C-alpha positions, 0 to 999 in steps of 0.5 A: 162717918162715910158711907163706906164706914157704915158698911164695915164690919167690926172684927166680931162681926166679921168673925161671926160672918165667917162662922156662919159661912163655914157652918153653912158650907159644911151643912149644905154638904152634910145635911142636904138629905135631911133638909130635902126631907124638911123641904118636902114637908114645908111645901106639903104643909106650908109650915115647918118647925124645929129646934136647933141649939136653943133656937126655934126655927119656924118656916112658912110658905107665903104668897111669893116667898119662904120665910124662916123665923129664928126665935131665941129660946133664951130670956131675950126672946130675939128673933130674926128672919131669913126670906127667899123668893119662891122660884118657878121650878120644883127643882129650884124650889127644893134647892132654895129650901135646902139653902134656907134651912142650911142658912137658918141652922148655920145662924143658930149654931153661932147664936143668930146675931 
């Protein structure tokens, strides 16, 4: 197997990635206000939790990063993590969190794989 083969997605993985990107694009436009409110809550409390489509989202502020864990509530209990570095400016902090929430929710809507 060549190195390039290791990075090729299967047709199902490609379809899922396209679905995540489409969901992300839609959510970032339609849910920006809600994500902004969630971002403010996360910054104040250093913790945010919600449920989406059978998944629990738990977001934390760590020393240098934001961490969002997506926990599948079904019997598998699989979890996935998304991590973003914390930017310097308040404006960039909020925008990064809006993107983190949108990306996390987009993954939940298609099953997080």
